[in-house]
C-alpha positions in Angstrom: 92.1 35.8 -17.2 88.8 35.8 -19.1 85.6 36.6 -17.3 83.4 33.7 -18.3 84.4 30.6 -16.4 84.4 27.2 -18.1 82.5 24.7 -16.0 84.0 21.2 -15.5 81.5 18.5 -14.8 84.0 15.6 -14.9 87.1 14.2 -16.5 85.5 14.3 -20.0 85.4 18.1 -19.9 89.0 18.3 -18.8 90.1 16.0 -21.6 87.9 17.8 -24.1 89.5 21.2 -23.3 93.1 19.9 -23.5 92.4 18.2 -26.8 90.8 21.4 -28.1 94.1 23.4 -27.5 95.9 24.2 -30.8 99.3 23.4 -29.2 101.1 23.1 -25.9 101.7 26.7 -25.0 101.9 29.0 -22.0 102.1 27.4 -18.5 101.2 24.0 -20.1 104.3 24.4 -22.3 106.4 25.3 -19.3 105.2 22.1 -17.5 105.8 20.0 -20.6 109.3 21.2 -21.1 110.2 20.9 -17.4 109.1 17.3 -17.5 111.3 16.9 -20.5 114.1 18.6 -18.5 113.8 15.9 -16.0 114.3 13.3 -18.7 117.3 15.3 -19.9 118.8 14.9 -16.4 118.1 11.2 -16.5 120.0 10.9 -19.7 122.7 13.2 -18.4 123.1 11.2 -15.2 123.1 7.8 -17.1 125.7 9.0 -19.6 128.0 10.9 -17.2 130.3 8.0 -16.8 130.2 6.9 -20.4 132.8 9.3 -21.9 135.1 8.9 -18.8 134.7 5.1 -18.5 138.1 4.3 -19.8 139.9 6.9 -17.5 137.7 5.8 -14.6 138.7 2.2 -15.1 142.4 3.1 -15.0 142.0 5.6 -12.1 140.2 3.1 -9.9 142.0 0.0 -11.4 138.7 -1.7 -12.0 138.3 -5.3 -13.2 135.8 -6.0 -16.1 133.3 -7.5 -13.6 133.5 -4.3 -11.5 133.0 -2.1 -14.6 130.0 -4.2 -15.6 128.4 -3.8 -12.1 129.2 -0.1 -11.8 127.8 0.8 -15.3 124.7 -1.4 -14.9 123.8 -0.8 -11.2 121.6 2.3 -11.9 119.5 0.3 -14.3 119.2 -2.6 -11.9 118.0 -0.3 -9.2 115.6 1.4 -11.7 113.9 -2.0 -12.2 112.6 -1.7 -8.6 112.0 2.0 -8.5 110.1 2.3 -11.9 106.9 0.6 -10.4 107.5 2.4 -7.1 107.5 5.7 -8.9 104.4 4.8 -10.8 102.6 3.8 -7.6 103.7 7.1 -5.9 102.4 9.1 -8.9 99.1 7.4 -9.1 98.5 7.7 -5.3 100.0 11.1 -4.5 100.1 12.9 -7.8 102.8 13.8 -10.3 104.6 16.7 -8.9 106.0 15.6 -5.5 107.6 12.3 -6.8 109.2 14.3 -9.7 110.8 16.7 -7.3 111.9 13.9 -5.0 113.6 12.2 -7.9 115.7 15.3 -8.7 116.8 15.4 -5.0 117.9 11.8 -5.1 119.8 12.4 -8.4 121.7 15.4 -6.9 122.6 13.5 -3.7 123.8 10.5 -5.7 125.9 12.6 -8.0 127.6 14.4 -5.1 128.4 11.0 -3.4 130.0 9.7 -6.6 132.1 12.9 -7.0 133.4 12.8 -3.4 133.8 9.0 -3.2 137.1 7.8 -2.1 136.4 4.1 -2.9 134.5 1.8 -5.1 131.8 1.0 -2.6 130.7 4.6 -2.1 130.5 5.1 -5.8 128.1 2.2 -5.9 125.9 3.9 -3.2 125.8 7.1 -5.3 124.9 5.1 -8.5 122.1 3.4 -6.4 120.5 6.8 -5.7 120.9 7.8 -9.3 119.1 4.6 -10.4 116.3 5.3 -7.9 115.9 8.8 -9.3 115.9 7.5 -12.9 113.3 4.8 -12.1 110.9 7.2 -10.3 111.3 10.0 -12.8 110.8 8.3 -16.1 107.6 6.6 -15.2 106.0 9.9 -14.0 107.5 12.4 -16.5 106.1 10.4 -19.5 102.7 10.3 -17.8 102.8 14.1 -17.4 103.8 14.6 -21.0 100.8 12.4 -22.1 98.4 14.2 -19.9 99.4 17.7 -21.1 99.4 16.8 -24.8 96.3 17.2 -27.1 95.3 13.9 -28.7 96.3 15.0 -32.2 99.8 15.7 -31.0 100.4 12.3 -29.4 103.5 11.5 -31.4 105.1 14.6 -29.9 105.9 12.5 -26.8 108.8 11.1 -28.8 110.6 14.4 -28.4 112.1 13.0 -25.2 114.4 10.9 -27.4 115.9 14.0 -29.0 116.4 15.4 -25.5 118.2 12.2 -24.5 120.8 12.6 -27.2 121.2 16.3 -26.5 122.1 15.3 -22.9 124.6 12.6 -24.1 126.2 15.1 -26.6 126.4 17.7 -23.8 128.3 15.2 -21.6 130.7 14.4 -24.5 131.4 18.1 -25.1 132.0 18.7 -21.4 134.4 15.7 -21.4 136.4 17.4 -24.1 136.4 20.6 -22.1 137.5 18.9 -19.0 140.2 17.0 -20.9 141.6 20.4 -22.1 142.0 21.3 -18.4 144.5 18.4 -18.2 142.8 16.8 -15.2 144.0 13.3 -16.2 142.1 10.2 -15.3 140.1 12.1 -12.7 138.0 13.5 -15.6 135.1 11.2 -14.8 134.6 13.1 -11.5 134.2 16.4 -13.4 131.5 14.8 -15.6 129.5 13.6 -12.6 129.9 17.0 -10.9 128.3 18.6 -13.9 125.3 16.2 -13.3 124.9 17.6 -9.8 124.8 21.2 -11.0 122.3 20.4 -13.8 120.2 18.4 -11.4 120.1 21.2 -8.8 118.9 23.7 -11.5 116.1 21.4 -12.7 115.1 20.6 -9.1 114.6 24.3 -8.3 112.7 24.9 -11.6 110.4 22.0 -11.1 109.7 22.9 -7.5 108.7 26.4 -8.5 106.8 25.9 -11.8 105.3 22.4 -12.0 101.5 22.2 -11.7 99.6 19.0 -10.8 98.0 17.1 -13.7 94.3 18.1 -14.1 93.5 14.7 -15.7 94.9 12.9 -12.6 93.0 15.2 -10.3 89.7 14.7 -12.2 90.1 10.9 -12.2 90.6 11.1 -8.4 87.3 13.1 -8.3 89.1 16.2 -7.0 87.3 18.4 -9.5 87.7 21.7 -7.5 91.5 21.1 -7.5 91.4 20.2 -11.2 89.6 23.5 -11.9 92.2 25.5 -10.0 95.1 23.6 -11.8 93.4 24.3 -15.2 93.2 28.0 -14.3 96.9 28.2 -13.4 97.9 26.3 -16.5 95.7 27.9 -19.2 95.2 31.4 -17.9 91.4 31.1 -18.0 88.7 30.9 -15.4 87.5 27.3 -14.6 85.0 26.2 -12.0 83.8 22.8 -10.9 80.1 22.1 -11.4 77.9 21.7 -8.3 78.1 18.2 -6.9 74.6 17.3 -8.2 75.7 18.1 -11.8 79.0 16.3 -11.8 79.6 13.2 -13.9 80.8 10.4 -11.6 84.1 8.7 -12.4 83.3 5.1 -13.2 85.9 2.3 -12.8 88.0 4.2 -10.3 91.0 2.5 -8.7 90.6 1.6 -5.1 93.2 -1.1 -4.5 96.5 0.6 -5.5 99.1 -1.8 -6.9 96.7 -4.7 -7.3 94.9 -2.8 -10.0 98.0 -2.1 -12.0 98.0 -5.8 -12.9 95.0 -5.0 -15.2 97.5 -4.1 -17.9 98.0 -7.8 -18.3 94.3 -8.5 -19.0 91.8 -8.0 -21.8 92.4 -5.3 -24.4 95.4 -4.1 -22.4 97.4 -7.3 -22.7 98.6 -6.9 -26.3 99.3 -3.2 -25.7 101.5 -4.2 -22.7 103.3 -6.9 -24.8 104.0 -4.4 -27.6 105.2 -1.6 -25.3 107.3 -4.0 -23.2 108.9 -5.6 -26.2 109.9 -2.2 -27.7 111.1 -1.0 -24.3 113.2 -4.0 -23.5 114.7 -4.5 -27.0 115.6 -0.8 -27.5 117.2 -0.7 -24.1 119.3 -3.7 -24.7 120.5 -2.5 -28.1 121.2 1.1 -26.9 122.8 0.4 -23.6 124.9 -2.5 -25.1 126.1 -0.5 -28.1 125.1 3.2 -27.9 126.2 3.7 -24.3 129.7 2.2 -25.1 130.2 4.3 -28.2 133.3 6.0 -26.8 134.9 2.6 -26.3 133.6 1.4 -29.7 134.9 4.6 -31.3 138.3 4.0 -29.7 138.4 0.5 -31.1 137.3 1.7 -34.6 139.8 4.6 -34.8 142.6 3.4 -32.5 143.3 6.9 -31.2 143.4 8.6 -27.9 140.7 10.1 -25.7 140.0 13.2 -27.9 139.5 11.1 -31.0 137.4 8.5 -29.3 135.2 11.1 -27.7 134.9 13.1 -30.9 133.9 10.0 -32.8 131.2 9.2 -30.2 130.0 12.8 -30.5 129.5 12.4 -34.2 127.6 9.2 -33.7 125.3 10.8 -31.1 124.6 13.9 -33.2 122.7 11.5 -35.4 120.7 10.6 -32.3 119.7 14.2 -31.9 118.6 14.4 -35.5 116.7 11.1 -35.3 115.2 11.8 -31.9 113.7 15.1 -32.9 112.6 13.6 -36.2 110.9 10.8 -34.3 107.6 12.6 -33.7 107.2 13.2 -37.4 108.0 9.6 -38.2 105.6 8.4 -35.6 102.9 10.7 -37.0 103.4 9.4 -40.5 103.9 5.7 -39.8 102.4 5.3 -36.3 104.4 4.3 -33.3 104.1 0.6 -33.9 105.3 0.6 -37.6 108.0 3.1 -36.9 109.3 0.7 -34.2 109.1 -2.3 -36.5 111.0 -0.7 -39.4 113.5 0.9 -37.0 114.3 -2.4 -35.4 114.8 -4.0 -38.8 117.2 -1.3 -39.8 119.2 -1.6 -36.5 119.4 -5.4 -37.1 121.0 -4.7 -40.5 123.5 -2.3 -39.0 124.5 -4.8 -36.3 125.0 -7.5 -39.0 127.2 -5.2 -41.0 129.3 -4.3 -37.9 129.6 -7.9 -36.9 130.5 -9.3 -40.3 132.5 -6.4 -41.8 133.9 -4.4 -38.8 137.5 -5.2 -39.4 137.3 -4.8 -43.2 135.4 -1.6 -43.5 137.1 1.6 -44.9 137.2 4.5 -42.5 134.1 6.3 -44.0 132.0 3.1 -43.5 133.3 2.7 -39.9 131.9 6.2 -39.2 128.6 5.8 -41.3 127.4 2.5 -40.0 127.5 3.3 -36.2 125.9 6.7 -37.1 123.1 4.9 -38.9 122.7 2.6 -36.0 122.0 5.6 -33.7 119.8 7.3 -36.4 117.6 4.3 -36.9 117.4 3.6 -33.2 116.5 7.1 -32.2 114.1 7.8 -35.0 112.3 4.5 -34.5 112.1 2.3 -31.4 114.3 4.4 -29.1 111.4 6.7 -28.1 108.4 4.5 -28.8 108.4 2.1 -25.9 107.8 4.8 -23.3 105.4 6.7 -25.6 103.4 3.5 -26.3 103.0 2.8 -22.5 102.1 6.4 -21.8 99.4 6.6 -24.4 97.8 3.2 -24.1 96.3 3.3 -20.6 93.9 5.5 -18.6 95.2 8.0 -16.1 95.0 5.9 -13.0 97.0 3.1 -14.7 99.3 5.3 -16.8 102.1 6.0 -14.3 101.8 2.5 -12.8 102.0 0.9 -16.3 104.9 3.1 -17.2 106.6 1.9 -14.0 106.1 -1.8 -14.8 107.0 -1.5 -18.4 109.9 0.9 -17.5 111.1 -1.7 -15.0 111.2 -4.3 -17.9 113.1 -1.7 -20.0 115.5 -1.1 -17.2 116.1 -4.9 -17.1 117.0 -4.6 -20.8 119.3 -1.7 -20.1 121.0 -3.5 -17.2 121.5 -6.6 -19.3 122.9 -4.5 -22.1 125.3 -2.7 -19.8 126.3 -5.9 -18.1 126.8 -8.2 -21.1 128.6 -5.9 -23.5 131.9 -5.6 -21.5 131.7 -9.3 -20.6 130.9 -10.5 -24.1 133.4 -8.1 -25.7 136.2 -9.5 -23.4 135.3 -13.1 -24.1 134.1 -13.1 -27.8 135.5 -9.9 -29.3 133.7 -6.9 -30.7 132.5 -8.4 -34.0 130.9 -11.6 -32.4 129.3 -9.4 -29.7 127.6 -7.4 -32.5 126.3 -10.5 -34.1 124.9 -11.9 -30.9 123.1 -8.6 -30.1 121.6 -8.4 -33.6 119.1 -11.2 -32.6 117.4 -8.6 -30.2 116.2 -6.1 -32.8 115.3 -8.9 -35.2 112.9 -10.6 -32.7 111.5 -7.2 -31.7 110.7 -6.2 -35.3 108.8 -9.5 -35.7 106.7 -8.8 -32.6 106.0 -5.2 -33.7 104.7 -6.3 -37.1 102.5 -9.0 -35.4 100.6 -6.9 -32.8 98.0 -4.6 -34.3 97.7 -1.7 -31.8 98.7 1.9 -32.1 97.5 4.7 -29.8 98.2 7.2 -32.6 95.7 5.4 -34.8 92.7 5.5 -32.5 90.2 8.2 -31.8 89.2 7.0 -28.4 91.0 8.5 -25.4 92.1 5.8 -22.9 90.3 7.7 -20.0 87.0 7.4 -21.9 87.5 4.0 -23.4 84.5 1.7 -23.0 85.0 -2.0 -22.2 88.5 -1.7 -20.7 89.4 -4.1 -17.9 87.7 -3.1 -14.6 89.4 -2.1 -11.4 88.9 -4.5 -8.5 86.2 -3.6 -5.9 84.8 -0.8 -7.9 81.1 -0.5 -7.2 80.7 2.2 -9.8 82.1 -0.1 -12.5 79.9 -2.9 -11.3 76.8 -0.8 -11.5 77.7 0.5 -14.9 77.7 -3.1 -16.4 80.4 -2.2 -18.8 81.0 -5.1 -21.2 84.5 -6.5 -21.5 85.1 -7.0 -25.3 87.7 -9.7 -24.8 85.3 -12.1 -23.1 81.8 -10.8 -24.1 80.5 -10.3 -20.6 80.8 -7.9 -17.7 84.4 -7.7 -16.6 85.3 -9.3 -13.3 
């Protein structure tokens, strides 16, 4: 550790140092990738039943309505636990809720593996949904708070990790199928989730460090200096109390202040992030999550062929997901979402109009392009937009609310696909779903906000909506740009 200590007078100094870093390296890199590891587990847990959904349906003799409830339950639960997780993170910090989420995921997976009836499986999926809801809101906030400003688009890396998790599940399903375990194969997939969850739980418990930006916003500057020293391997010290820059506009009313994301300059950002989040969730969980079933319908083969087809489709997701940061840097997150939605709309139209008439090569290419355009564009951007558009005390809470809206989209997608497919057929279902990316693309082209195209950090942004009962903000007389007077 270097001898000369860097003095921190307030949150501006913390942000300035993080933004001055050439990359995300050392302990900061460990924290960053561990947060991504948690998102890997979320995807792994959510997709663990995907490849084995057909065998599970036969094994438990489930009706279509039971399948719809089982597959969508985790997303419905996440609707409630997204904002709860955001509130926990904004009140108690980032680390403890992240570790709690992993514990819930492991317990939920174990319950599903050992379940002897449908009801106990639902209980396990409830816990998995709670873990997913808590984790995603917080992990994205952690990624934002450990990422230098010029690398903002790198948050989209989580999308590539999502598809790595999905492909890992599919490969494991092929392995378990080779063991000749029959229709019980879905239990093996869920058991793998418990093992992965336990490993990430231990690693996060041992190596995560609290966010210095969150600590500084809470005026815990001594703790922020200690966290910075652990993360960056240099000496940091908090300035004497008389020399510290006070935090203005600090939250004092918890959840009530989160509603600020629906006011002033924050409102269009919330609408944009929520639109991207909801629409991408509907299109992915209605189509991408059911790719093994769609693959089986396309190729008309057995389990191995259907799973291999789904694996090919999702490999395009890995490519698009890890390409997403570059696309976001070149186009901006908003325009990348708009063009991505437009391309997904075109793919769904083709699937709906020409599905039964396409040659085999086209039946492979079109779903692959659907996943590529989704993952390279809007798939990652909803969560990245919400993580980068609000200041630290609102970030996790905003992620929670917008994540809850996204979970609503996911639940709707998971619920309506099997019901619509049974009632209208696969082609008509694709046509109905194509309306979602079309509308989302129009919204993205209409709202002119992009956090990767601004030089002002949200934690330093003047004129943002003020927290309720904040005497510091009232004394500062900050002007609300939307109304031209001091913010209420």
